[in-house]
C-alpha positions as CSV (number, residue, x, y, z in Angstrom):
1,X,0.1,0.1,0.1
2,X,1.0,3.3,-0.5
3,X,1.5,5.9,2.4
4,X,-0.6,8.3,4.0
5,X,2.5,11.1,3.6
6,X,2.7,9.5,-0.2
7,X,-1.4,9.7,-1.4
8,X,-1.7,13.2,1.0
9,X,2.0,15.4,-1.5
10,X,-0.3,13.5,-4.8
11,X,-3.2,15.1,-3.2
12,X,-1.4,18.6,-2.8
13,X,-0.2,18.5,-6.1
14,X,-3.6,17.6,-7.3
15,X,-5.0,20.4,-6.1
16,X,-1.8,23.1,-6.7
17,X,-3.3,22.3,-10.0
18,X,-7.2,23.6,-9.6
19,X,-8.7,20.2,-8.4
20,X,-11.0,20.2,-5.6
21,X,-12.5,16.8,-5.3
22,X,-10.7,13.2,-5.1
23,X,-11.8,9.9,-5.5
24,X,-10.3,7.2,-3.9
25,X,-10.4,4.6,-6.7
26,X,-9.3,1.5,-3.5
27,X,-10.7,-2.1,-3.0
28,X,-11.1,-1.3,0.9
29,X,-10.5,2.6,1.6
30,X,-10.7,1.3,5.2
31,X,-8.7,-2.2,5.9
32,X,-5.1,-0.5,7.2
33,X,-7.7,1.5,9.5
34,X,-4.5,3.8,11.1
35,X,-2.8,4.7,7.5
36,X,-6.5,6.0,6.3
37,X,-7.3,8.2,9.5
38,X,-4.0,9.1,8.7
39,X,-5.0,9.7,5.5
40,X,-7.9,11.8,7.2
41,X,-6.9,13.7,9.6
42,X,-4.3,14.9,6.5
43,X,-7.2,16.5,5.0
44,X,-8.8,18.2,7.7
45,X,-5.2,19.2,8.7
46,X,-4.7,20.7,5.0
47,X,-8.2,22.9,5.4
48,X,-8.4,22.5,2.0
49,X,-11.6,23.8,0.1
50,X,-11.5,20.0,-0.7
51,X,-14.5,16.9,-0.9
52,X,-13.8,13.4,-1.8
53,X,-15.3,10.0,-2.0
54,X,-14.5,6.4,-1.5
55,X,-16.0,3.6,-4.2
56,X,-15.6,1.0,-1.8
57,X,-15.7,0.6,2.3
58,X,-15.9,-2.1,4.0
59,X,-19.2,-1.8,6.0
60,X,-18.0,-3.9,9.4
61,X,-15.3,-1.4,9.8
62,X,-17.8,1.9,9.8
63,X,-18.9,3.5,13.4
64,X,-19.8,6.9,14.3
65,X,-15.9,7.8,15.6
66,X,-15.2,6.9,11.5
67,X,-18.3,8.8,9.9
68,X,-17.7,11.7,12.0
69,X,-14.2,11.9,10.9
70,X,-15.0,11.0,7.1
71,X,-17.2,14.4,7.4
72,X,-14.9,16.4,9.1
73,X,-11.9,15.9,6.3
74,X,-14.8,15.8,3.0
75,X,-16.1,13.2,2.8
76,X,-19.7,13.1,1.2
77,X,-19.9,9.6,-0.8
78,X,-19.1,6.0,-0.4
79,X,-20.1,3.1,-1.6
80,X,-20.2,-0.2,0.4
81,X,-20.0,-3.3,-0.5
82,X,-23.0,-4.9,1.3
83,X,-23.2,-8.3,-1.1
84,X,-25.9,-9.7,0.4
85,X,-29.0,-10.2,2.5
86,X,-28.8,-13.9,3.7
87,X,-26.3,-14.5,6.1
88,X,-25.3,-17.9,5.1
89,X,-24.7,-17.2,2.3
90,X,-22.3,-14.0,3.1
91,X,-20.4,-16.8,5.3
92,X,-20.6,-20.3,3.0
93,X,-20.3,-18.5,-0.5
94,X,-18.8,-15.2,-0.2
95,X,-17.1,-15.8,2.6
96,X,-17.1,-13.0,4.3
97,X,-19.6,-13.6,8.2
98,X,-17.8,-10.1,9.9
99,X,-20.7,-8.6,8.1
100,X,-23.6,-7.6,10.3
101,X,-26.7,-8.3,8.6
102,X,-28.1,-6.3,11.9
103,X,-25.4,-3.8,12.5
104,X,-25.5,-2.4,9.3
105,X,-29.0,-0.4,8.5
106,X,-28.3,1.4,11.9
107,X,-24.9,1.8,10.5
108,X,-26.2,3.5,7.2
109,X,-29.3,5.8,9.4
110,X,-26.3,6.7,11.1
111,X,-24.6,7.9,7.9
112,X,-27.4,9.4,5.9
113,X,-28.5,11.3,8.8
114,X,-25.2,13.0,8.6
115,X,-25.7,13.9,5.2
116,X,-23.6,11.7,3.3
117,X,-24.9,9.8,-0.5
118,X,-24.6,6.2,-0.1
119,X,-24.1,3.6,-2.8
120,X,-24.6,0.3,-1.8
121,X,-23.5,-3.1,-3.9
122,X,-25.1,-6.5,-3.2
123,X,-23.9,-9.6,-5.4
124,X,-26.2,-12.1,-6.7
125,X,-26.3,-16.1,-8.7
126,X,-23.9,-17.7,-7.1
127,X,-24.3,-21.3,-8.2
128,X,-25.4,-22.9,-5.2
129,X,-27.8,-19.9,-4.5
130,X,-30.6,-20.6,-3.7
131,X,-34.0,-18.9,-5.2
132,X,-35.4,-16.9,-1.9
133,X,-32.2,-16.6,-0.8
134,X,-31.4,-14.1,-3.6
135,X,-35.1,-12.6,-3.0
136,X,-33.9,-11.8,0.5
137,X,-31.2,-9.9,-0.8
138,X,-33.0,-7.7,-3.3
139,X,-35.8,-7.9,0.5
140,X,-32.9,-6.7,2.7
141,X,-31.7,-4.3,-0.5
142,X,-34.6,-1.9,-0.5
143,X,-34.7,-1.6,3.6
144,X,-31.6,0.2,3.3
145,X,-31.4,4.2,3.8
146,X,-29.5,3.9,1.0
147,X,-29.5,6.5,-1.9
148,X,-28.6,3.6,-4.6
149,X,-28.5,0.2,-4.1
150,X,-26.4,-1.8,-6.9
151,X,-26.9,-5.4,-7.7
152,X,-24.3,-7.6,-9.4
153,X,-24.2,-11.3,-10.5
154,X,-21.9,-13.3,-9.5
155,X,-18.8,-14.0,-12.4
156,X,-15.7,-16.5,-12.3
157,X,-12.5,-13.8,-13.0
158,X,-9.7,-15.8,-13.7
159,X,-7.6,-17.3,-11.4
160,X,-10.1,-16.2,-8.6
161,X,-10.9,-19.3,-6.2
162,X,-15.1,-18.5,-8.3
163,X,-13.2,-19.5,-11.2
164,X,-11.8,-22.0,-10.1
165,X,-14.2,-23.9,-8.2
166,X,-16.7,-23.2,-11.7
167,X,-13.8,-25.0,-13.2
168,X,-13.1,-27.8,-11.2
169,X,-17.2,-29.3,-10.9
170,X,-17.5,-28.4,-15.1
171,X,-20.6,-26.0,-13.8
172,X,-18.6,-22.8,-16.6
173,X,-20.1,-24.0,-20.5
174,X,-16.5,-23.6,-22.3
175,X,-18.6,-20.8,-24.5
176,X,-19.8,-18.6,-22.2
177,X,-18.9,-14.8,-22.6
178,X,-18.0,-13.3,-19.4
179,X,-18.3,-9.0,-20.0
180,X,-19.0,-7.3,-16.7
181,X,-20.8,-8.0,-13.7
182,X,-24.4,-8.1,-15.5
183,X,-24.6,-11.1,-17.4
184,X,-25.2,-14.4,-15.9
185,X,-22.5,-16.9,-17.0
186,X,-24.4,-19.9,-15.6
187,X,-27.6,-21.5,-15.2
188,X,-28.9,-23.5,-12.2
189,X,-31.8,-25.9,-10.6
190,X,-32.1,-22.7,-8.7
191,X,-32.7,-20.3,-11.4
192,X,-32.0,-20.0,-14.9
193,X,-30.0,-16.9,-16.5
194,X,-32.4,-15.5,-18.0
195,X,-35.1,-15.1,-15.4
196,X,-31.3,-14.2,-13.0
197,X,-31.1,-11.6,-15.3
198,X,-34.7,-9.8,-15.2
199,X,-35.3,-10.3,-11.6
200,X,-32.1,-8.2,-11.0
201,X,-33.2,-5.7,-13.8
202,X,-37.2,-5.6,-12.3
203,X,-35.7,-5.3,-8.6
204,X,-33.2,-2.8,-10.0
205,X,-35.2,-0.9,-11.6
206,X,-38.3,-1.5,-8.5
207,X,-36.3,-0.6,-5.1
208,X,-34.3,2.4,-6.9
209,X,-37.2,4.6,-8.4
210,X,-40.1,4.0,-5.2
211,X,-39.6,8.0,-5.1
212,X,-39.0,10.9,-6.2
213,X,-37.3,11.5,-3.8
214,X,-34.9,8.5,-4.2
215,X,-35.3,9.5,-8.5
216,X,-33.4,13.0,-7.8
217,X,-30.9,11.3,-5.7
218,X,-29.5,9.2,-7.8
219,X,-29.6,11.1,-11.1
220,X,-27.2,14.0,-8.7
221,X,-25.2,10.7,-8.0
222,X,-24.7,9.5,-11.8
223,X,-24.1,13.4,-12.5
224,X,-27.4,13.3,-15.3
225,X,-30.3,14.9,-15.6
226,X,-34.2,13.2,-14.3
227,X,-34.6,13.2,-18.3
228,X,-32.1,11.1,-19.2
229,X,-32.6,8.6,-15.6
230,X,-36.3,7.8,-17.1
231,X,-34.5,7.4,-20.7
232,X,-32.0,4.9,-18.7
233,X,-34.7,3.1,-16.7
234,X,-36.4,2.1,-20.5
235,X,-33.4,1.0,-21.8
236,X,-32.1,-1.6,-19.4
237,X,-35.2,-2.7,-18.8
238,X,-35.2,-3.8,-22.1
239,X,-31.9,-4.6,-22.0
240,X,-32.4,-6.7,-19.2
241,X,-29.5,-4.8,-17.3
242,X,-27.5,-3.4,-19.6
243,X,-28.1,0.4,-20.8
244,X,-26.0,3.3,-22.1
245,X,-26.4,6.7,-20.9
246,X,-24.5,10.3,-22.5
247,X,-22.2,7.8,-24.5
248,X,-21.3,5.6,-21.0
249,X,-22.4,1.8,-20.0
250,X,-23.5,2.0,-17.1
251,X,-24.7,-1.0,-15.3
């Protein structure tokens, strides 16, 4: 990992060029808690008119103290990977038993009350996953105090444990084309790839666009107008999960 001092030097350089917003593109920004604290305290000391957001925060690392530090240092948005709404899936398939499904809602509600914009990631479609477990994830996501819920489909990337399992159990067709995280590459006794795509697209739409307030929040996060948002919704449903907005792919 790059040291906090190294990161802050780059922030200083970018700020000198006129940059006023930073995106920390880090798979686990709070993995080294002290490093993250040092970065944020360094931002506070600089007292820059700088805002930042992080694309992946482990929700188990968040508490009132951490959220307050993030806020003071200029953070306004973060993405958490809750992954699933079913404890068995979290423990045995995703292997993240440290995510507390009972505690997570109150942490996110606390963050929302502080004024954070929140995006939550979920993953569905593991080979052993039951249809009812998939439905539980959507039900769980619907109740969270987040602005935008994103649903990915379990994808076996090269040299990962998931890919090794797919190959070992011969459940991946040689003709399967892996493209992004929105296209299923398998069917099981619990679901077909088409049913999974359909469910994902329809629940994504139902959960995220249930009110004018949520529509406005998502349009703001995506940097698009409400008119573009409506087009995005229609395209996503018609293509079962993939659409193009303002010249870019949005999943």
